C-alpha distance (Angstrom), angle and dihedral (degrees) to the residues before:
residue distance angle dihedral
M1 . . .
R2 3.73 . .
R3 3.77 122.3 .
E4 3.79 98.5 -151.2
P5 3.85 119.6 51.2
T6 3.82 121.7 -135.8
P7 3.82 116.0 -106.8
A8 3.87 90.7 -98.8
E9 3.83 91.5 45.1
A10 3.79 88.8 52.3
K11 3.78 93.4 47.5
L12 3.82 91.9 49.5
W13 3.80 92.7 47.1
R14 3.79 90.4 53.9
H15 3.87 85.0 60.3
L16 3.81 96.8 41.4
R17 3.74 102.6 44.4
D18 3.79 124.5 89.1
R19 3.82 94.7 28.8
Q20 3.79 94.4 -76.1
I21 3.86 94.6 151.3
S22 3.78 115.9 61.5
N23 3.95 90.0 -31.9
T24 3.89 86.1 -75.5
K25 3.79 118.9 153.7
F26 3.82 112.6 -133.3
T27 3.75 127.0 -165.8
R28 3.79 123.5 -152.6
Q29 3.84 119.7 -132.4
L30 3.92 97.7 -0.4
V31 3.65 116.2 -175.8
V32 3.82 110.5 -128.9
G33 3.85 112.3 -179.9
P34 3.74 107.8 -56.2
Y35 3.83 94.2 -14.1
V36 3.74 139.9 76.6
A37 3.84 115.0 -137.4
D38 3.70 116.1 -147.0
F39 3.74 89.4 -140.3
A40 3.81 133.0 -4.1
A41 3.76 141.0 -175.4
R42 3.77 102.3 -157.0
D43 3.75 98.5 -170.2
A44 3.78 91.4 49.8
K45 3.84 92.0 41.1
L46 3.83 89.1 -130.1
I47 3.83 126.4 144.3
I48 3.85 122.9 -168.7
E49 3.74 116.9 -162.4
V50 3.91 125.4 -168.2
D51 3.68 112.9 -148.1
G52 3.88 115.4 -151.9
D53 3.80 125.3 -121.8
T54 3.79 92.9 -97.7
H55 3.71 96.4 38.0
V56 3.87 107.2 153.4
D57 3.82 105.2 149.5
Q58 3.90 96.3 100.0
A59 3.80 92.8 144.6
R60 3.92 92.4 55.9
D61 3.86 88.3 44.0
G62 3.78 90.8 52.4
S63 3.72 92.2 54.4
R64 3.75 92.3 44.7
T65 3.71 90.4 49.5
D66 3.83 93.8 47.9
W67 3.85 90.4 50.4
L68 3.81 93.5 49.0
Q69 3.84 92.3 46.3
R70 3.87 88.8 52.6
Q71 3.73 86.2 57.8
G72 3.75 90.6 56.2
Y73 3.69 100.6 -97.8
R74 3.84 129.2 131.8
V75 3.82 112.3 -140.6
I76 3.80 123.5 -151.6
R77 3.76 121.6 -173.0
F78 3.83 130.0 -157.3
S79 3.72 131.5 179.2
N80 3.85 122.0 -127.6
A81 3.92 85.8 -113.5
D82 3.82 92.4 54.6
I83 3.78 92.0 52.0
M84 3.84 96.7 43.0
S85 3.88 95.2 44.2
E86 3.93 108.0 21.1
M87 3.80 103.9 37.1
D88 3.89 91.4 146.0
G89 3.70 91.8 57.0
V90 3.75 92.7 44.9
W91 3.87 88.7 51.6
Q92 3.75 90.4 50.4
V93 3.82 93.8 52.4
I94 3.92 92.5 49.0
S95 3.84 89.6 45.0
A96 3.79 92.4 49.7
A97 3.89 90.2 48.4
L98 3.83 91.6 51.9
T99 3.83 93.4 45.5
A100 3.83 90.8 50.2
E101 3.87 89.1 51.9
S102 3.73 92.6 49.3
A103 3.76 91.3 50.1
K104 3.87 91.2 60.5
């Protein structure tokens, strides 16, 4: 676990904290089994991962995502660039995922 967030993580956290999206409580750096999720909404079983600018370990990400999905979590990934330049779109994707979960 890292003590200091990246600039993209800090920006996303400012939008997730204090139940700003669909009154959903998010946690930062939640331990889920052998993994640490960047952000998680436990009640909604939603994990949000932020991939760095030089993110190249897609095989490991795939294994991690598969494991998390087997535990009942949905996983959404955003790049640093998406968060830094397209926050409205990021917000819409997260909101839609939460709306889909609450409709179940």
